[in-house]
Steps between C-alpha positions, in 0.01 A plus 500: 500500500872516438655707221587176317145374529370832370743503211401147396130573528533832316684332210185309423344821368784605268379544145795654319799367310779372731753744355260798494593819684129538584543439878748783531283744312196372694685554827549868415137530396363336814724705730376809315141396554559465871662843514222644287235387748680683781566809283135531400388459862741774611393730216138463612547488879843635594775305678324462839328172557624319192603193700166474677278491192363144485395517134846620400657231715303230314605650166864512601486141622379388157763708319780374723388147423546578133843649576591183690381278212710698250801486736466124526480471121811717460689285746392180327627626165851500649442173686506689831308375801291787640577382857872521427454848349315609816764349729786664306320835517461481877871407531595801288278735702633360831858561383422850387329581829796363696735720298277808537425530127138389495407844374697613200548438130671237294476125468839430659490712810 
């Protein structure tokens, strides 16, 4: 499935006003839920083995799906194609890596 195909399919499930900021708030919430799953696992088990836990992996897959859905909805609000967003991001990261500023701070590095 391409990013465009995903974005079109995901739009079929949108049940909020077209000008609502809900997707942006939902994106933060879903990202927080993904982080919360990992945080709770670490609190209970420690850092070692976190990536090998199959139950946690399944939970993270579901949460990342929700993050992706919210990201697609945010992009759609601004008439942005998710595939174009992904392509531009890779171009930005490639440029930063070539200039030796992949690690650092600031949007315009």
